[in-house]
ZANU-15120 format. One record per residue: residue in three letters; residue number from 0; x, y, z of N, C-alpha, C in turn. Coordinates in steps of 0.05 Angstrom, whole numbers, plus 5000, padded with zeros to 4 digits. Atoms other than C-alpha are relative to their C-alpha. Example, Ala and Ser with C-alpha at 12.3 -4.5 7.8 and 13.67 -1.06 7.14 Angstrom:
// ZANU-15120
PT residuo num  nc1  nc2  nc3 cac1 cac2 cac3  cc1  cc2  cc3
PT     ala   0 5018 4976 5000 5246 4910 5156 5018 5024 5000
PT     ser   1 4984 4976 4999 5273 4979 5143 4985 5022 5014
END
This chain:
// ZANU-15120
PT residuo num  nc1  nc2  nc3 cac1 cac2 cac3  cc1  cc2  cc3
PT     met   0 5010 5010 4974 5420 2995 8480 5003 5024 5015
PT     arg   1 4999 4981 4990 5408 3038 8531 5023 4991 5020
PT     asn   2 4979 5012 4979 5451 2994 8584 5024 4994 4991
PT     gly   3 4972 5014 5015 5500 2966 8531 5006 4973 5002
PT     pro   4 5002 5027 5002 5509 2902 8511 5019 4981 5024
PT     asp   5 4989 5022 4978 5550 2878 8575 4983 5004 5029
PT     gly   6 5018 4989 4975 5489 2904 8629 5015 5016 5010
PT     leu   7 4988 4986 4983 5533 2958 8646 4975 5018 5026
PT     tyr   8 5016 4983 4986 5471 2998 8674 4991 4989 5027
PT     glu   9 5001 5015 4982 5455 2944 8716 5024 4991 5022
PT     arg  10 4984 5010 4973 5525 2935 8751 5011 5028 5010
PT     leu  11 5012 4976 4991 5521 3014 8759 4985 4996 5025
PT     lys  12 5021 4991 4981 5461 3009 8795 4995 4983 5028
PT     ala  13 5002 5005 4974 5486 2962 8846 5013 5006 5025
PT     tyr  14 4991 4976 4980 5523 3016 8880 4989 5014 5016
PT     glu  15 5023 4983 4985 5463 3046 8897 4995 4997 5024
PT     gly  16 4995 5003 4979 5468 3050 8971 5020 4993 5020
PT     gln  17 4974 5008 4994 5532 3022 8982 5014 5037 5013
PT     pro  18 4981 4969 4995 5578 3077 9027 5018 5008 4991
PT     ala  19 4977 4989 5013 5615 3128 8998 5020 5004 5024
PT     ala  20 4984 4997 4974 5645 3151 9073 4995 4985 5017
PT     thr  21 5004 5014 4969 5638 3113 9141 5009 5020 5020
PT     ala  22 4981 4981 4980 5648 3155 9205 5022 5021 4997
PT     gly  23 4972 4979 5011 5680 3209 9175 5001 5022 5026
PT     thr  24 4987 4977 4981 5709 3266 9223 5011 5025 4985
PT     gly  25 4989 4987 5010 5709 3334 9204 5034 5006 5017
PT     lys  26 4970 4996 4988 5787 3358 9206 5010 5023 5023
PT     asp  27 5000 4974 4979 5771 3419 9250 4969 5006 5017
PT     leu  28 5031 4993 4984 5714 3442 9302 4988 5024 4982
PT     val  29 5010 4983 5014 5668 3493 9274 5009 5025 5022
PT     asn  30 4986 4979 4982 5706 3552 9290 4985 5029 4985
PT     glu  31 5014 4974 4999 5688 3631 9295 5027 5012 4972
PT     pro  32 4985 4987 5018 5756 3648 9246 4992 4989 4974
PT     met  33 5019 5002 5024 5731 3605 9190 4966 5011 4988
PT     ile  34 5029 4988 5011 5659 3634 9190 5005 5026 4994
PT     arg  35 4995 4975 5001 5694 3705 9193 5014 5004 4963
PT     his  36 4987 4997 5020 5735 3690 9131 4976 4987 4980
PT     trp  37 5018 5014 5008 5673 3657 9104 4978 5027 4987
PT     cys  38 5015 4977 5001 5628 3718 9118 5013 5027 4984
PT     glu  39 4981 4982 5023 5681 3769 9091 5003 4998 4971
PT     ala  40 4999 5012 5026 5696 3731 9028 4967 5002 4972
PT     met  41 5021 5002 5006 5615 3726 9019 4983 5035 4997
PT     gly  42 5016 4980 5001 5593 3795 9032 4980 5002 5021
PT     asp  43 5021 5007 4986 5554 3769 9091 4993 5018 5029
PT     thr  44 4998 4985 4967 5539 3818 9151 4979 4986 5014
PT     asp  45 5020 5004 4983 5482 3791 9180 5017 4998 5030
PT     pro  46 4982 5002 4969 5500 3792 9259 4995 4973 5012
PT     ala  47 5015 5025 4991 5471 3718 9269 5031 4987 5005
PT     tyr  48 4976 5016 4997 5545 3698 9254 5022 5018 5012
PT     arg  49 4969 4985 4985 5582 3742 9301 4990 5012 5039
PT     gly  50 4997 5002 4975 5588 3745 9378 4993 4977 5011
PT     pro  51 4998 5020 4990 5574 3704 9434 4980 4979 4997
PT     asp  52 5024 5020 5011 5511 3666 9406 5009 4992 4977
PT     ala  53 5003 4997 5031 5533 3664 9338 5001 4969 4993
PT     val  54 5004 5027 5012 5522 3600 9291 5010 5019 4969
PT     ala  55 4986 4994 5031 5547 3587 9226 4988 4998 4983
PT     pro  56 5020 5000 5012 5520 3604 9164 5000 4979 4983
PT     pro  57 5008 5030 5003 5482 3538 9138 5016 4997 4975
PT     thr  58 4982 5000 5027 5517 3546 9068 5025 4993 4997
PT     met  59 4967 5016 4999 5585 3528 9093 5000 4975 5017
PT     leu  60 4997 5023 4993 5557 3465 9113 5017 4980 4993
PT     gln  61 4984 5024 5018 5602 3425 9061 5031 5010 5014
PT     ala  62 4971 4981 4984 5668 3473 9092 5004 4981 5020
PT     trp  63 4992 5012 4975 5667 3434 9155 5003 4966 4999
PT     thr  64 5004 5023 5013 5664 3368 9114 5028 4987 4982
PT     met  65 4984 5001 5019 5717 3377 9064 5027 4989 5007
PT     gly  66 4967 5014 5000 5790 3334 9065 5021 5022 4998
PT     gly  67 4973 4994 5015 5833 3384 9031 5017 4989 4982
PT     leu  68 4978 5020 5009 5895 3365 9003 5004 4979 4998
PT     ser  69 4982 5030 4979 5915 3309 9046 4978 4982 5001
PT     gly  70 5019 5021 5015 5838 3279 9031 4994 4987 5033
PT     his  71 5017 5018 4983 5795 3230 9074 5017 4980 5013
PT     thr  72 4997 5023 4999 5816 3167 9105 4982 4979 5006
PT     asp  73 5022 5003 4996 5748 3147 9119 4979 4994 4977
PT     arg  74 5019 5000 5024 5730 3147 9046 4990 4964 4997
PT     ser  75 5000 5033 5003 5702 3069 9024 5005 4997 4974
PT     gly  76 4997 5008 5022 5724 3035 8971 4974 5002 4972
PT     ala  77 5014 4997 5023 5664 3032 8930 4989 5022 4981
PT     tyr  78 4999 4986 5012 5657 3101 8907 5018 5005 4976
PT     asp  79 4978 5000 5019 5721 3095 8872 4996 4984 4976
PT     glu  80 5002 5024 5015 5706 3022 8848 4975 5016 4977
PT     leu  81 5013 4992 5024 5641 3058 8811 5012 5023 4982
PT     leu  82 4978 4975 5024 5693 3118 8779 5009 4982 4985
PT     thr  83 4978 5015 5015 5732 3065 8760 4986 4993 4974
PT     leu  84 5017 5016 5020 5674 3022 8723 4999 5025 4981
PT     leu  85 5012 4983 5021 5650 3088 8692 5024 5005 4981
PT     asp  86 4977 4998 5021 5720 3103 8669 5017 4977 4973
PT     glu  87 4996 5022 5017 5731 3036 8640 4982 5000 4977
PT     ala  88 5021 5001 5029 5665 3038 8594 5006 5036 4989
PT     gly  89 4995 4980 5020 5692 3101 8566 4994 5025 5011
PT     phe  90 5024 4970 4986 5654 3164 8617 5028 5003 5017
PT     thr  91 4979 4987 4988 5728 3192 8630 4996 5019 5010
PT     ser  92 4995 4974 4983 5709 3259 8644 4979 5010 5019
PT     val  93 5017 4998 4972 5670 3290 8704 4997 5025 5000
PT     val  94 5009 4980 4999 5634 3350 8717 4986 5002 5026
PT     ala  95 5021 4998 4976 5593 3376 8782 4969 5015 4985
PT     thr  96 5030 5000 5007 5517 3388 8763 4994 5029 5020
PT     asp  97 5018 4977 4984 5488 3413 8821 4994 4981 5034
PT     cys  98 5003 5012 4972 5479 3399 8899 4970 5022 5013
PT     glu  99 5022 4994 4982 5422 3403 8951 5004 4999 5023
PT     gln 100 4985 4993 4969 5428 3423 9020 4973 4996 5021
PT     glu 101 5020 4992 4981 5381 3413 9085 5012 5007 5021
PT     tyr 102 4980 4994 4984 5393 3446 9149 4981 4994 5027
PT     pro 103 5015 5015 4976 5362 3410 9211 5001 5019 5026
PT     arg 104 4985 4991 4980 5403 3444 9259 5026 5022 5001
PT     pro 105 4987 4985 5007 5445 3507 9267 5023 4984 5011
PT     leu 106 4976 5005 4998 5522 3492 9271 5012 5028 5017
PT     arg 107 4994 4980 4989 5555 3530 9323 5032 4991 5017
PT     pro 108 4976 5000 4991 5627 3548 9345 5005 4977 5017
PT     gly 109 4993 5021 4978 5660 3487 9377 4980 4975 5001
PT     asp 110 5022 5033 5014 5613 3430 9345 5025 4983 4992
PT     ala 111 4979 5017 5010 5654 3371 9328 4979 4989 4980
PT     ile 112 5023 5005 5026 5625 3348 9258 5009 4966 4993
PT     thr 113 4991 5030 5008 5624 3272 9242 4970 5003 4973
PT     phe 114 5016 4996 5026 5585 3250 9175 5014 4970 4992
PT     asp 115 5001 5026 5016 5574 3187 9132 4980 5006 4972
PT     ala 116 5010 4992 5026 5560 3185 9056 4996 4982 4984
PT     val 117 5012 5016 5021 5518 3138 9010 5001 5005 4976
PT     ile 118 5007 5004 5031 5519 3129 8931 4967 5001 5011
PT     glu 119 5029 5000 5001 5441 3151 8929 4990 4990 4982
PT     ser 120 5007 5010 5028 5435 3138 8852 5014 5008 4984
PT     val 121 4992 4997 5024 5460 3129 8787 4978 4997 4979
PT     ser 122 5013 4996 5021 5418 3155 8726 5009 4970 4976
PT     glu 123 4991 5017 5024 5412 3111 8661 5021 5024 4987
PT     arg 124 4980 4984 5014 5457 3139 8607 4983 5018 4986
PT     lys 125 5016 4984 5008 5438 3202 8589 5018 5024 4984
PT     thr 126 4991 4984 5019 5454 3250 8533 5000 5023 5003
PT     thr 127 4991 4967 4992 5480 3321 8547 5009 5018 4977
PT     arg 128 4986 4992 5018 5510 3374 8508 5029 5001 4998
PT     leu 129 4981 5001 4997 5571 3364 8535 5014 4960 4991
PT     gly 130 4999 5028 5015 5567 3278 8519 4978 4989 5013
PT     thr 131 5020 5015 4992 5533 3224 8539 5024 4979 5036
PT     gly 132 4989 5004 4975 5545 3194 8608 4976 4997 5020
PT     his 133 5018 5010 4981 5511 3172 8679 5000 5025 5022
PT     phe 134 5003 4981 4975 5489 3220 8738 5002 4989 5021
PT     val 135 4992 5011 4974 5518 3201 8803 4995 5018 5025
PT     thr 136 4997 4978 4976 5492 3224 8870 5011 4992 5018
PT     thr 137 4997 5007 4977 5515 3219 8929 4993 5020 5026
PT     arg 138 5014 4985 4985 5480 3242 8998 5016 4995 5021
PT     met 139 4991 5004 4974 5520 3258 9066 4983 5014 5020
PT     asp 140 5012 4987 4980 5494 3267 9133 5013 5005 5017
PT     ile 141 4976 4986 4984 5532 3315 9172 4987 4997 5038
PT     arg 142 5019 5002 4972 5515 3304 9249 5021 5020 5012
PT     ala 143 4983 4985 4977 5541 3356 9310 4993 4987 5018
PT     gly 144 5007 5010 4978 5543 3318 9380 4985 4970 4988
PT     gly 145 5014 5017 5008 5506 3264 9346 4972 5001 4989
PT     glu 146 5029 4993 5010 5443 3304 9323 5008 5011 4966
PT     leu 147 4996 4997 5026 5430 3308 9245 4999 5040 5003
PT     ala 148 4994 4971 5005 5459 3378 9225 4995 5012 4974
PT     gly 149 5003 4994 5023 5453 3376 9155 5008 4982 4985
PT     thr 150 4998 5017 5020 5444 3336 9087 5009 5011 4981
PT     his 151 4985 4987 5022 5482 3351 9029 5001 4978 4975
PT     arg 152 5001 5019 5020 5471 3317 8961 5016 5017 4981
PT     phe 153 4985 4992 5020 5518 3324 8909 4997 4985 4976
PT     arg 154 5006 5016 5026 5509 3298 8831 5022 5013 4986
PT     ile 155 4978 4997 5026 5562 3295 8784 4990 4978 4977
PT     leu 156 5004 5011 5014 5558 3276 8714 5025 4993 4987
PT     lys 157 4982 5017 5005 5608 3223 8686 4994 4993 4969
PT     tyr 158 5008 5000 5031 5612 3225 8610 5025 5002 4985
PT     ala 159 4990 5002 5019 5642 3214 8549 5005 5021 4978
PT     pro 160 5001 4976 5010 5659 3278 8514 4986 4997 4977
PT     ala 161 5012 4998 5022 5622 3298 8454 5019 5004 4978
PT     ala 162 4977 4995 5016 5667 3286 8389 4992 5033 4982
PT     pro 163 4993 4966 5009 5686 3357 8356 4981 5001 4975
PT     lys 164 5010 4995 5023 5647 3380 8300 5011 5007 4978
PT     pro 165 4984 4992 5023 5677 3382 8236 5004 5026 4989
PT     glu 166 5008 4971 5005 5696 3449 8205 4982 5001 4977
PT     gly 167 5024 4992 5025 5645 3471 8154 4980 4968 4995
PT     gly 168 5017 5013 5001 5604 3419 8174 4970 5003 5002
PT     gly 169 5027 4992 4998 5537 3460 8174 4992 4999 5026
PT     glu 170 5011 5006 4971 5523 3448 8246 4999 5029 5014
PT     pro 171 5003 4986 4986 5496 3502 8284 5018 5008 5019
PT     ala 172 4977 4994 4971 5540 3543 8337 4993 4987 5024
PT     ala 173 5013 4998 4975 5534 3523 8405 4990 5019 5008
PT     arg 174 5011 4969 4982 5489 3573 8447 5023 5001 5029
PT     arg 175 4997 5003 4967 5502 3594 8513 4985 4989 5015
PT     pro 176 5025 5008 4984 5466 3565 8566 4980 5014 5002
PT     arg 177 5019 4984 4986 5398 3591 8590 4989 5007 5024
PT     pro 178 5003 4991 4975 5395 3627 8644 4966 4989 5025
PT     val 179 5028 5015 4984 5343 3586 8701 4986 5025 5007
PT     ile 180 5020 4977 4991 5280 3640 8705 4977 4985 5008
PT     asn 181 5017 5012 4986 5232 3623 8756 4986 5034 5014
PT     arg 182 5012 4971 4996 5184 3675 8800 5017 5015 5022
PT     asp 183 4988 4995 4976 5237 3692 8847 5021 5015 4990
PT     asn 184 4987 4991 5008 5283 3720 8794 4987 5021 4977
PT     ala 185 5000 4997 5024 5249 3736 8735 4991 5034 4995
PT     gly 186 4994 4977 5005 5242 3809 8747 5016 5012 4996
PT     phe 187 4983 4990 5000 5311 3817 8747 5009 4992 4967
PT     trp 188 4995 5002 5023 5314 3782 8677 4981 5016 4981
PT     glu 189 5012 4982 5019 5261 3830 8649 5012 5031 5005
PT     gly 190 4988 4970 5003 5301 3888 8673 5029 4995 4982
PT     val 191 4979 5009 5014 5361 3857 8636 4994 5011 4967
PT     ala 192 5013 5001 5026 5316 3852 8569 4998 5028 4994
PT     ala 193 5018 4972 5012 5300 3930 8580 5032 5016 5003
PT     his 194 4974 4987 4997 5378 3945 8592 5003 5014 5025
PT     arg 195 4991 4986 4965 5372 3961 8666 5007 4976 5016
PT     leu 196 4995 5028 4969 5398 3920 8724 4993 5016 5025
PT     leu 197 5012 5000 4987 5361 3917 8777 5005 4980 5024
PT     ile 198 4988 5016 4976 5375 3905 8850 4977 5003 5019
PT     gln 199 5027 4995 4982 5327 3885 8901 5015 5013 5026
PT     arg 200 5004 4980 4976 5309 3935 8964 4977 4987 5014
PT     cys 201 5021 5000 4979 5282 3911 9025 4983 5017 5016
PT     gln 202 5022 4986 5003 5218 3944 9036 5000 5001 5038
PT     gly 203 5006 4999 4976 5224 3927 9118 5021 5018 5008
PT     cys 204 4973 4995 4984 5303 3949 9134 5014 5017 4969
PT     ala 205 4988 4990 5027 5321 3980 9060 5023 4998 4987
PT     ala 206 4973 5020 5017 5376 3929 9051 4997 4994 4981
PT     leu 207 4996 5010 5031 5401 3918 8984 5009 4971 4998
PT     arg 208 5001 5021 4993 5407 3849 8964 5010 4992 4968
PT     phe 209 4997 5014 5031 5438 3809 8899 5015 4967 5005
PT     pro 210 5027 4999 5024 5422 3755 8870 4976 5005 5014
PT     trp 211 5016 4990 4999 5359 3766 8876 4991 4971 5022
PT     leu 212 5020 5020 4976 5307 3721 8942 4979 5012 5004
PT     pro 213 5029 4988 4987 5246 3719 8964 5002 5011 5017
PT     gly 214 5005 4985 4978 5256 3745 9031 5031 5016 5007
PT     cys 215 4978 4982 4987 5314 3795 9066 5015 4978 5021
PT     gly 216 4984 5022 4979 5371 3753 9098 5006 5025 5026
PT     ala 217 4988 4982 4969 5387 3821 9151 4968 4990 5011
PT     cys 218 5028 4997 4981 5302 3822 9173 4983 4981 5003
PT     gly 219 5017 5023 5007 5268 3766 9139 4972 5011 4988
PT     ser 220 5018 4988 5012 5221 3810 9106 4990 4985 4975
PT     pro 221 5007 5002 5027 5183 3787 9046 4995 5025 4978
PT     glu 222 5015 4972 5027 5166 3855 9017 5031 5012 4992
PT     trp 223 4981 4988 5013 5208 3888 8972 5002 5019 4974
PT     asp 224 4995 4984 5026 5228 3943 8910 5018 4994 4992
PT     thr 225 4979 5004 5006 5273 3947 8874 5014 5035 4989
PT     val 226 4987 4973 4999 5331 4005 8855 5017 4989 4971
PT     glu 227 4980 5006 5023 5369 4013 8791 5025 4993 4997
PT     ala 228 4972 4996 4997 5444 4003 8792 5006 5019 4978
PT     ser 229 4984 4976 5019 5489 4058 8768 5013 4988 4977
PT     gly 230 4982 5001 5027 5527 4016 8723 5035 5000 5007
PT     glu 231 4979 5003 4994 5588 4028 8762 5015 4983 5026
PT     gly 232 4986 5017 4982 5641 3978 8800 5024 4997 4996
PT     thr 233 4970 5006 4989 5705 3949 8820 4994 4972 4998
PT     val 234 4993 5035 4989 5736 3869 8812 5002 5001 5025
PT     phe 235 4998 5006 4973 5727 3853 8872 5023 4970 5009
PT     ser 236 4986 5028 5000 5756 3782 8863 4995 4990 4968
PT     tyr 237 5006 5003 5020 5761 3742 8798 5016 4974 4998
PT     val 238 4988 5025 5010 5786 3673 8760 5005 5003 4974
PT     val 239 4994 4998 5025 5815 3663 8699 4989 4967 4994
PT     met 240 5008 5029 5006 5777 3595 8663 5015 4992 4981
PT     his 241 4983 5015 5028 5817 3549 8625 4984 4971 4988
PT     his 242 5008 5031 5009 5788 3479 8633 4979 4993 5026
PT     pro 243 5001 5018 5023 5743 3448 8629 4984 5013 4966
PT     pro 244 5014 4984 5014 5725 3473 8560 4969 4985 4993
PT     phe 245 5028 5002 4999 5643 3478 8552 4999 5010 4963
PT     pro 246 5013 4989 5024 5609 3493 8485 4994 5031 5001
PT     ala 247 5013 4977 5005 5596 3563 8460 5019 5019 5030
PT     phe 248 4983 4986 4980 5658 3587 8516 5023 4992 4985
PT     asp 249 4969 5005 5019 5730 3595 8486 5022 5007 5020
PT     pro 250 4977 5002 4984 5778 3588 8545 5025 5012 4990
PT     pro 251 4999 4997 4974 5821 3621 8572 4974 5034 4997
PT     tyr 252 5013 4982 4999 5770 3676 8594 4999 5007 5034
PT     ala 253 5005 4993 4978 5760 3721 8663 4970 4998 5004
PT     val 254 5023 4994 4986 5701 3716 8706 5001 5018 5017
PT     gly 255 4988 4987 4979 5699 3770 8760 4970 5004 5019
PT     leu 256 5021 4992 4982 5659 3783 8824 4999 5031 4998
PT     ile 257 5000 4978 5004 5640 3848 8808 4987 5016 5037
PT     glu 258 5016 4984 4987 5627 3902 8866 4984 5024 4999
PT     leu 259 5015 4981 5018 5576 3948 8850 5004 5024 5015
PT     ser 260 4998 4983 4976 5579 4019 8879 4983 5002 5014
PT     glu 261 5018 5002 4985 5513 4007 8905 5008 4979 5027
PT     gly 262 5001 5017 4976 5546 3954 8956 5001 4969 4991
PT     val 263 5002 5022 5006 5527 3892 8925 5019 4982 4982
PT     arg 264 4989 5010 5022 5561 3839 8885 4991 4985 4980
PT     met 265 5007 5018 5017 5550 3801 8828 5020 4991 4982
PT     val 266 4976 5020 5015 5588 3743 8782 4992 5008 4975
PT     ser 267 5000 4990 5036 5599 3766 8705 5024 5002 4993
PT     asn 268 4975 4995 5018 5647 3765 8649 5012 5030 4998
PT     val 269 4987 4971 5009 5701 3819 8642 5011 5002 4980
PT     val 270 4991 5003 5033 5711 3841 8574 5014 5024 5002
PT     gly 271 4985 4983 5009 5748 3890 8540 5029 5005 5009
PT     val 272 4972 5006 4995 5821 3873 8567 5008 4973 4997
PT     pro 273 4991 5026 4999 5860 3816 8561 4995 4980 5032
PT     tyr 274 5001 5005 4982 5844 3763 8603 5025 4997 5032
PT     asp 275 4993 4996 4974 5902 3767 8640 5017 5028 5009
PT     lys 276 4996 4967 4993 5910 3843 8646 4977 4998 5030
PT     val 277 5019 4985 4981 5846 3837 8698 5017 4992 5027
PT     arg 278 4993 4995 4976 5865 3863 8762 4979 5007 5026
PT     ile 279 5020 4993 4977 5823 3865 8839 5008 5032 4997
PT     gly 280 5012 4969 5001 5797 3936 8841 4998 5018 4978
PT     met 281 5000 4987 5034 5802 3954 8766 4968 5010 5005
PT     pro 282 5030 4989 4997 5745 4000 8757 4976 4991 4968
PT     val 283 5014 5018 5022 5690 3967 8709 4968 5020 4997
PT     arg 284 5024 4989 5015 5627 3989 8670 4987 4985 4994
PT     leu 285 5012 5008 5010 5566 3958 8654 4989 5006 4972
PT     glu 286 5010 4991 5025 5541 3941 8588 4984 4970 4992
PT     phe 287 5018 5025 5011 5492 3889 8550 5010 4984 4976
PT     leu 288 4985 5014 5021 5523 3831 8506 4981 4989 4996
PT     arg 289 5016 5006 5016 5483 3808 8457 5015 4970 4993
PT     val 290 4984 5030 5012 5506 3730 8453 4985 4989 4976
PT     asp 291 5019 5014 5033 5450 3701 8399 4974 5014 4996
PT     asp 292 5025 4984 5011 5385 3727 8373 4981 4994 5030
PT     glu 293 5034 5011 4984 5340 3702 8437 5021 5020 5032
PT     leu 294 4991 4997 4979 5392 3724 8498 5028 5027 5002
PT     glu 295 4988 4976 5001 5423 3787 8521 5016 4997 5034
PT     leu 296 4986 5010 4971 5477 3780 8587 5010 5031 5008
PT     pro 297 4981 4979 4990 5502 3840 8634 5027 4990 5001
PT     val 298 4966 5003 4993 5578 3843 8630 5018 5021 5007
PT     phe 299 4989 4975 4980 5627 3896 8660 5028 5001 4982
PT     arg 300 4987 4991 5013 5676 3931 8612 5021 5012 5014
PT     ala 301 4983 4994 4978 5742 3944 8643 5008 5031 4994
PT     gln 302 4993 4973 5004 5760 4024 8639 5032 5004 4999
PT     asp 303 4976 4992 5007 5831 4017 8644 5012 4979 4990
PT     gly 304 4982 5027 5005 5886 3974 8617 5005 4972 5013
PT     gly 305 4993 5024 4986 5897 3928 8670 5032 5002 5003
PT     glu 306 4985 4995 4990 5964 3950 8673 5007 4998 5026
PT     gly 307 4995 4998 4968 6009 3945 8735 4995 4977 5021
END
């Protein structure tokens, strides 16, 4: 049965519309140091985020509401009750799936942040590659000076992990997730298929950008062409993925933020060296990895042994 013999889905649906946080306050004012750290980490040099009339990057919206290690005291019991109910029903694992943000008003240094959050929706039971579970969406409304400045929807999947397939069971191996290809990035994937790593170049100001976007973040021009990357780069930053395990991935493995010689950065796997030997500043070289009959991906091979 879709809802189970105990009417679980009806019990879950009863939490829709209940508050997840009420009258929350940001732990810090919107401030220039945090904006600077964010821009440096993201490689965003837009002049709108500097100087006496600076605004905060819109995608920093969630940064001003996060509770950090000490958490928030304004969180309601309803959200915890919902997650507990899902745990008791066997949906004990969780993975974040996606988020949506809207920006009605820019945030500026000195703004004091307040927010409210609500449990917006709980899905019917869904079966995914990870397992069977329910998608839970919360919506947070963020205000500055009482004025709506942003809306943040965050969706998780609470699921029961799929049982591992027995050895030699004849089941096909799990495939890597397919990239989402749309009108804004189709040209990039066409380049990958031809073993070319293409970077967008604005025809208004000649700024290079990656990932692909419909317009220039520097001057706003919608006109662009492409340049082919040389394939040379260095590891700007990296993480080692240990958990959670996903089908078609075999942790631990290194995921790097690669700074290309052209100046843009992209996320990809670092290969050709043990995961614990990857280092910031390590030189890497582009290659294309065929992961199955239908998919090739750009990855970066380390050009030294990672010692030191």
